[in-house]
N, C-alpha and C positions, 0 to 999 in steps of 0.2 A: 343664529341656530344651524344656518344652512352649511356653514363648515363643520360644524360638529356632526349633521348629517352625512356629509362627503368623506367624512374622515370613518373608521372602521370602529369606531366609537358609537354606541345607541345613546339618542337625546332623550334620557329619562325624564320622568316628571320634575324629579330634584335637579337635575342638571339645568331643565329648562327654567325653573323658577329662579335657580342662581343667575342665568343669564339675564333673565329679564327683571332682575334686582339691578345689575349692574347696567343694564342699558337706562333702566328708569334715574339713575345715580350717576349718567356720564357726566364727565368733568370733576367729580370728586375723587379723592383719594381714599379708599376705604381699607380699613383691616380685615383681615378673616372675620375677626368678631364682631365687627360694625355690619359687616354683612349677613353673616348668621342673624344677628338682631334684626334685621330687616326681613330677610327670608322667613323668619320663623312667625312674624306678624301675618303672613298669609299661609305658610305651610311649618305647622309647629313640630311636625313629625320629621323636620328634616334636623339631621344631628351636625354638631360641629364638624365632626371627622368628615362628614360627608361634603361640608363645603369646604376644608382643607383638600381635599381628593379633587373635587371638581377645580377647583381655582388651580391647582397644579396641573390637571389636564387643560384647561383653557390657556395656561401660560405656554405649554408645549404647544400647543396646536396655533399660537399666534394670535389667538383673540383678544386677550388683555396681557397688560404688561404687567411686573412686578417690580416694586422699586422700594430702596431701605433709603429711608430718610435720616438714618442714624440715630434715631428714637427707640430702636429694638424692636420695631414691628414694620413687618411687610406691608406695604400698601398695593392696592390693585384698582386699576383702571382699563377700560376699553383701549385696545390698541387703536391708532390712526392708520385704516388701511391706504396704502400708498406712498405714505410718507416715508423720505430717505432716512430721516434720523427721528428719534426720540424728540419729544418737545424740551423745552428747559422748565426749571421749578424754582419762584422764588420761596424760602422757608422760615416764615418767623420765628426766632428765637423765644419770644415771649408767649404767643400765645399758640402755636404751632400751624396757624393756617398756612395752607399750600397754596402760591398763586402760579397757575399756568402762564409760560412765556411761548406764544405762540409762532413767532418769528424764529427763524434760524439766523441768527446775529454772527455766525463763525463761517460762513461761506469763504470769507477771503482769508481766513486763517487755517482753515481745511486746505485750500489750495496751496498755501505756502508750506505746509508742511508735507504736504505730497510731494510737492516738488523740491523743497532742501532734503528731504531726509528719503526719497525714493521709496514711499510709503504710501500703500492705498487704503485710504479710510474708509470703513463702511458704516461705522456708527460712531456716536459721543453720547455722553450723559453729562449733563452740566445743571448743578444745583447750586444757589445763590443762598447763603444764611444770614440772616440780619433781622432789623426790628420794622414792624409795619407801622403805619402813619397811626394806628389805633394805638399800640403799646408804645409808641414815641409820646405820645400825647398824654400818657397816663403818669 
């Protein structure tokens, strides 16, 4: 919330409720509709359009990250301050569960690519698709 206060944008009650919801669900990858559903439990007067506008603003300010896992719905999660890169994801094609991979296992590959292609990598995104243990046992 402090980052919104430091920007030229006001921290309205609606924005505050949306941020509180994102903090309360940290680690989850929620769609705008899911965030809207949670926000309206405490603030039923907040509209879906307000949620979308606020999410766009929070992405612009670097407070949250927007990711598309190929299912047609953007997902949002809190940004990790101080991280060089986004974390990676394992996405189950059976049940849709998304698991975060916190370790950056690509440091050696990045160094090789930068050296061989004279390219300065600033970020990357990596998603693995497959089936989780639960779906494989069904």
